[in-house]
C-alpha distance (Angstrom), angle and dihedral (degrees) to the residues before:
residue distance angle dihedral
M1 . . .
L2 3.75 . .
H3 3.83 91.0 .
I4 3.84 91.2 58.1
G5 3.86 89.3 51.8
I6 3.80 92.8 53.6
E7 3.82 91.8 48.6
S8 3.79 91.5 51.2
I9 3.84 91.4 48.6
A10 3.81 89.9 49.9
K11 3.82 91.0 48.9
G12 3.82 91.5 47.5
T13 3.80 91.2 49.7
R14 3.81 90.8 49.5
L15 3.82 90.8 49.7
V16 3.80 91.7 49.4
R17 3.83 90.0 51.1
E18 3.78 92.1 48.3
N19 3.80 91.3 48.7
A20 3.83 91.1 51.3
T21 3.83 90.4 50.0
Y22 3.80 91.2 49.4
E23 3.81 92.1 49.1
N24 3.79 91.2 48.1
R25 3.79 91.4 52.2
M26 3.77 92.5 46.6
N27 3.89 90.6 50.6
M28 3.79 89.6 50.9
I29 3.81 92.4 49.7
N30 3.79 91.6 47.3
S31 3.81 93.0 49.7
I32 3.81 97.5 49.3
Q33 3.79 93.3 96.7
K34 3.79 90.3 51.6
V35 3.79 93.2 52.0
C36 3.83 98.6 39.7
D37 3.78 102.6 56.2
D38 3.79 98.9 147.1
F39 3.80 113.1 146.2
F40 3.81 120.3 -137.3
N41 3.76 121.0 -161.5
W42 3.78 96.8 -149.8
L43 3.84 95.2 -174.8
D44 3.78 90.2 54.6
I45 3.83 90.8 48.7
K46 3.80 90.7 47.6
N47 3.77 92.5 52.5
T48 3.81 94.8 46.0
E49 3.81 116.2 108.7
P50 3.86 113.5 -109.8
P51 3.84 115.6 -109.4
F52 3.83 89.4 -114.2
L53 3.78 138.5 -3.6
K54 3.81 118.6 -90.1
W55 3.84 96.0 -121.2
R56 3.77 93.7 46.1
P57 3.84 126.6 72.2
G58 3.76 118.3 -102.5
H59 3.82 125.1 -128.4
L60 3.80 92.9 -91.7
E61 3.81 92.8 50.7
K62 3.80 89.9 48.2
Q63 3.80 90.1 50.8
A64 3.83 91.0 48.9
L65 3.83 91.9 50.3
Q66 3.82 91.0 48.2
E67 3.83 90.2 52.2
L68 3.78 90.3 48.1
Q69 3.77 92.8 50.6
N70 3.82 92.8 47.3
Y71 3.85 93.9 45.6
R72 3.83 114.5 127.0
P73 3.79 115.8 -176.8
G74 3.83 117.1 -123.7
F75 3.76 125.4 -135.0
M76 3.82 96.7 -84.0
A77 3.83 92.0 46.9
K78 3.85 89.8 51.3
V79 3.81 90.4 50.2
F80 3.77 94.8 49.5
I81 3.75 94.6 42.0
K82 3.78 90.1 49.5
K83 3.79 91.1 51.0
K84 3.80 90.9 50.3
S85 3.81 92.5 48.4
V86 3.84 91.7 48.1
L87 3.78 91.2 48.7
R88 3.80 90.7 46.9
N89 3.81 91.2 50.6
Y90 3.81 92.1 45.3
K91 3.80 91.6 50.6
G92 3.81 89.3 46.3
L93 3.80 91.5 53.4
R94 3.82 94.1 48.3
S95 3.77 96.3 47.6
P96 3.88 114.3 98.3
């Protein structure tokens, strides 16, 4: 009989803890609009020029293309690329 009492106390404690967690999350959700009170002037944002034109690359894309053009493989890259090309050529020679 004592064993059942301990289980029910443990279950009650767990339920109280879950209820407190639920209430804390609900309070947090309800207070978001009080904490996040940033004002956005949507007309001003709409009339602002975009950082770059849609059909032209942006600064990050330009930087990536520059890095790609300036790439020089190191020793390990050369070894692995050479192995792949040799294997590709070998497989190409052996295929009917």
